[in-house]
C-alpha positions in Angstrom: 0.0 0.0 0.0 1.4 3.3 -1.0 1.4 6.2 1.4 -0.1 9.5 0.1 2.4 12.3 -0.2 1.1 15.7 0.9 2.7 18.7 -0.8 2.4 22.0 0.9 2.9 25.0 -1.4 3.3 28.4 0.0 1.9 31.1 -2.2 3.3 34.6 -1.4 2.2 37.8 -2.9 4.6 40.7 -2.8 3.3 44.2 -3.1 5.4 47.2 -3.5 2.6 49.7 -3.2 2.9 52.3 -0.5 -0.4 53.6 0.9 -1.0 57.0 -0.5 -2.7 58.2 2.7 0.4 57.4 4.7 2.6 59.3 2.3 0.2 62.3 2.4 0.1 62.2 6.2 3.9 62.1 6.5 4.4 64.8 4.0 1.9 67.0 5.9 3.7 66.4 9.1 7.1 67.2 7.4 5.8 70.4 5.9 4.2 71.5 9.2 7.4 70.7 11.0 9.5 72.7 8.5 7.1 75.6 8.9 7.4 75.6 12.7 11.1 75.2 12.8 12.0 77.3 9.8 9.6 80.2 10.0 7.4 80.4 13.0 9.8 81.4 15.8 7.3 80.4 18.6 4.4 82.5 17.4 2.2 79.5 16.8 2.8 78.2 20.3 1.8 81.5 21.7 -1.3 81.6 19.6 -2.3 78.1 20.7 -1.8 78.8 24.4 -3.6 82.1 24.7 -7.1 80.7 23.7 -6.7 77.9 26.3 -6.4 80.5 29.0 -2.6 80.0 29.4 -1.2 83.5 29.4 2.6 83.6 28.9 4.8 86.2 30.4 7.7 87.7 28.4 10.2 85.3 29.8 8.1 82.3 28.8 7.6 83.7 25.3 11.4 84.2 25.0 12.0 80.7 26.2 9.8 79.3 23.4 11.4 81.6 20.9 14.9 80.5 21.9 13.9 76.9 21.8 12.7 77.3 18.2 15.7 79.3 17.3 18.0 76.5 18.5 15.9 74.0 16.5 16.6 76.2 13.4 20.3 75.9 14.1 20.1 72.1 14.6 18.1 71.7 11.4 20.6 73.8 9.3 18.3 76.7 8.6 20.2 80.0 8.1 19.0 82.7 10.5 21.7 85.3 11.4 
C-alpha cells in the first residue's frame, strides 16, 4: 500500500505599493514641522496657548522663541 504524499505549497504575494494616505500624512507632518522650525519662531505656540487660558509672560515667550531658534540651528536653517 502506497502512502499518500502531501505537498504544501506556500503562495506569497509581494506588493510594493505604498499607501497614499500614509505618504500624504507624513508629507503634511514634514511640511508643518518645516514651517514651525524654519519660519514660526514660537508665534504658533503663543497663539495656541492664549485661547486655552494660558497667558505667557515675556520670559516664557522668549523661552519658546529661543527653543525654536535653537531648533533652526540644529536643522541647518540660516538665521543670522
